N, C-alpha and C positions, 0 to 999 in steps of 0.2 A: 620645680624642675620635673620635666617628664622623663620617663624611662622607656624609650621605644623598644619594641619587641623585634628581635631578629631571629631568623631560622638557622639552626645549626644542624646540618645533615652529616651523618656519619654511618659507616658500616658497622653494624653490631654483629660480631662473629658468634652467633648462637650455636649451641651444640646441635648435632644432627638430630632431627626429630623434635626439637624444642618449639613450643608455641610462642616463645618470647620474641617480640619484634619491637625494638626500641630504636629503629634506624633514624627516626625523625625526632629531634628534640629542639627545644628553643631556649633562648636566654634573653634577659633584658640587658640593655647597655645603660648603665647609670650615666646621668648627665655629669659632665666634668665641671666642677665649680670653678669660678674665676679665682685668681689669687686672693682677692679681698674676701670672697665668700668662703674660701678654704680656711682662712684664719678665723673668721667668725664662727664657722661650723665647729672647728676644733675646740674653740673656747666654750661654745655652747655644750658640746659633748662632755668636756671635762666637768662642767658644772652639773650636768645631768647624772654623770657617774657618781659624783659625791652625794647628790640628793637622793639617788635611788639605791645607795649602798651597793653599787655594782662594780664589777671588775671586767676588763676586756681580756679575752684570749684570742689571738689571731694566728692564722697559719702563714707559713713562709710564702705562700703563693698569692696572697691577696695584695691589694694596692699598697704601695709603700706608706701612704698616709695612715692606713689602718694598722700597719705594723708599728710604725713610729708611735702612734697614739697609744697603742696598748702598752708599750714599754714606758712611755712618758707618764702614764697614769697608774703604774704599779702592777700592770698585767704582764703577760709574756707573749712572745712569738715563738712557736714551736711546732712540732708535729702533732697529729691528732690525739694520741693517747696522753702525751704530756700536757696538752691543753686541758683535757678532761681531768687529769689527775691534779693539776694545779688548781683548777676550779673547785674540785672536791675539798682540797685542803685549805683553801682561802676562806677568810671569815665573811666575805661578801655574801649577801643573800640573793643577789642577781648576777648571773653570768651572761656576758655578751660574747657570743661566739662568731667571729668573722672567719668564715670558711664555707663549707658545704654541708648539706643537711645531715649526713651521717655523723659529722663531728658534733653537731648540736645534740643529736640523739645520744651519742656516747656520753657527752657531758651530763645530760639528764639522767641517764642510767646510773652513773656514778654519784650523782647529786640529786636524787629524786625529791628532796625537800626544798631545793632551790628553784628559783625561777630562771629559766634559760631562754634568752632572746637571740634572734639572728637578724641581721639586716634584711635578708630576703629568704623566706622559707622555700622559694622555688629554686634556690641555688642547689643543684644536684651534682651527681657524679656518674659518669658513664659506667663505672664498675658496679655501682649500686643499682642504677637503672637496668643494667643488663643482667641482673641476677635476682629476678623476682622470687619471693620465698616459696610459692607453690611449685614452680618448676625446679628450683634448687632442692626442695624437700623430696620431690619425686626422684631426682638424680641421686640423692643420698639413699633413698629407699632401695634403689637398684644395687647398692653396695653396702649392705648392712654390716659387713665384717670390717669396714674401714673406719678409722678415726677421722672425724670431720674437723678440718682445720680451715678457718676462714680468715681472710685479710680484714684489717680494720675498715676498709672502704666498702662497707656493707650496711644494710639496714639493721635496725634493732631486731626485726623478725628473723633475718638470716643468722644473726649472731645467736639468737635464742635456739636455733636448730643445730648449733655447732658444739663440739667438745672443747675446742681451743680457739682462741683469738690470737692473732699475731700481727705485729707491725713489720715493716721491712727491716727494722733494726734488730729484731729478735727472731725472725722466722727461721733463719738457718739453725740457730741454737735449739729452738723448740723441735723442729722436724728432725734434726740430728739425734736428739734424745729419744724421740718417739721411735725412730728407725732402729736405734741401738736396742730399744726395748722390744723389738720384734713386731711393731705395729705397722700396718699398712695405712696409707694416707689417702683421704679424699680431700682435695684442695679446691678452694674457690676464693674469689672469682678470676683473678688476673693470671692468664695463661703464661705470660712472659716471666713473671715473678715465680710462678710454679715451676716452669721449665728450668729456670736458674737454680732454684733450690734443689730440684731433683738431680741436676748435673753435679752440684756441689756435695750433696749428701749421699747419693746413690739410693735414696729411699724409693720404695714401691709406691708410686703415686698415680692417681687418676685425677684429672683436673677439669673443672668447669672452664668453658671456652670463652672467657671474657677478656677485655683489654681496656686500658685507659686511652681515651681518644687523643690525649696529648703525647704520651710516651710512645704509643704505637706508631707514631708518624716519623720518628727519627730514622734517617736514611744512612746506612753504612757507607755506601759508595760516595755520597756527598761528604760524609764525615771524613773519609780517607783523603779526599781532595782538600778539605779544609786543614787537615793535619799537615799536608805537604806545604801549605801556605804558612803554617805556624809550626815549624819542626821542633821547637823547644817547648811547645805547650803540652801540659799534662791533660788527659781526658778524664773527666768525672762523669759517671753515668749512674742513673737510677735504675734498679733492676726490674722496673716495669717496662723497660725498653726491649726491643727485639734482640734476639741472641747475637746476631751479627754486629750489632752496635755494642753490646756488652763485651764482645770479644776484643774490641779496640780500646777498651778502657784501661787507664792506669789505676783507677780506683772505682769500685762499684759499691753503692750503698744507699741508705736512706738519706733523707734531707739532712738530718743531724750528722751522719757520716760524711756526706759531701762537704758540709761546713768544716768539719774537723780535718778532712783531707786537705782542703784548700789552705788551712792555716799551718799544717805541719809539713807539707811537701815542699821540697826545695825547687820551686819554680816561680817565675814571675808572670807566666801566662797559663790560662786554663780554658779549655773548651768544655762547656757544661751541657750535658744532655739530661735536662729536667725542665720543669715549668720555669719560664723566664721570670716569674715573680720571685724566684729564689735569688736572682742576681742582686737585688737590693741589699739583702743581708750579707751576701758574699762580698760585695764591694764596700759595705760599711765596715766590716770586720777586717778587710784586707786592702786598705787604701793604696798601697804601693803595688798592687797586682792588677792584671788585666783579665777580665772574664768575657769570653766569647760564646755566643749562643750556638749550640749545635744545630745543624741543618735539618729541617723537616720537609724541604721541597728540593726538587732537582732543577735542572736547567729549564728555564721558562716559567718557573714558579713565580707567582705574584709577590711572594715574600720568601726569603731564604730560610727563615726560621719563624714559624708561627706557633711556637710551643707555649701557648697560654690557655689555661682552662677557661672556657666561656662562662662557666658557672662561678668560678672563683672571682671572675671579673664583675659579677653582679653585686659584690660587696662594695658599697660606697659610703661616703660621709653623710649624704642626705638620708639614705636608707637607715644608717646606723642611728642618726639623731631621731628619726621617726619612730624606730623601735623603742628607744628609751622614753620618748615623749608619750607614746600612746599604748605601749605594750604589744604592738603589732609584731608578728614574727615570733610568737612564743612557741617553744617546742613542747609537745606533749607526748609522752610514751605511756601506754597502758601499764599500770603498776605490776600486774602479773607477768606481762611480757618482759618488762624491765628486769624483774627478778631473775627470769630465766636467762636473759641476755647477759646479765652480770656474771653468771657462773664462768663462762669461758674467759671473760675479761679478768676476773679475779685470779683465775688459774695462771694467766699470762703474767700478771703483776707479781704473784707469788713466785713464779718460776724465775723471772728476771731478778727479783730481790734475793732469791736463794743463790743464784749464780754469783751475785756480788758478794754474798756472805761466804762463798767458798764451798757451797754444798755441791755434791755430785749431781750432774744433770739427770742421771737415771733415777735417782731418788725423788726427783721433782715431778716425774711423769708416771710413776708406778701406779697402776690401777686406774688410770684416767684414760678413757677412750674405749674403742670397740674391743670386745673380748677376742 
């Protein structure tokens, strides 16, 4: 099966004076197998996983086939850090990461002794692409007094430049604790998430000017019109979305938080402003509820909601089978770089574990970051 190349054009909101220009990116569209081929491929992959002592970890945004297959074979579907942590703790010697490249790198950083494979190494992320380490390091050098906090959606090299790593589920807690400790923050790369955290915490923050090409496209005006059509629907929004979209939300949070909100909230209808790959798990866990895609286009748009990452869509059954058969798509991280990148990851993991154990947030950040 061939995988044709399509061009993905998007505006990269680079900081003033930056030499970063990633406005043109591309993605392959995996060939869609027939129903008969799908059954055969899944059985073939199950056998290869057993033979290779491998386990699958998949993100919520990839094709439902890969989400289901991960769970059916003893793996998980989760967010990026939980994927990496699960792989680290699992006995399998090979991890198969269905997602985008920074997720594979994070798994390799936490499990350097294991083999990490991906269906397609060219599956990227606009936040990662839009935050090259040289330009980001120069930005950090302009603000040496600030503690560098980076989002998980970054390369191993950018993580290695950071003091802290955060996910959307713990970013508020980490930044709140740093702010309470009197630290000023340099944030990267998602400006919408950074703005949301700054508004919630009051922290002194300067931010790298990046954005996710999926969440950046949600439209508040169109969302308001959709809400009028569905007046009883609750609105669930990922904080990588624009502030005027976040302002309309009944719940704002990470992929895991959105899942939890949909299960606990007293509503039968939900409008969801995140990647549409998320709808598979939402519908599976909530069979009696209706989930509606939030709009990314206005009147005259060719589609009302096109909220699906083109790089997440590069993960397919054919590519997954090929990676297991041939070893193609193996992730490599320089060991010295991996050790440096692991420092902010381990800090975040220790912080979140400490919070669960009832430790005071301030005690978990003392002495870590810029002086």
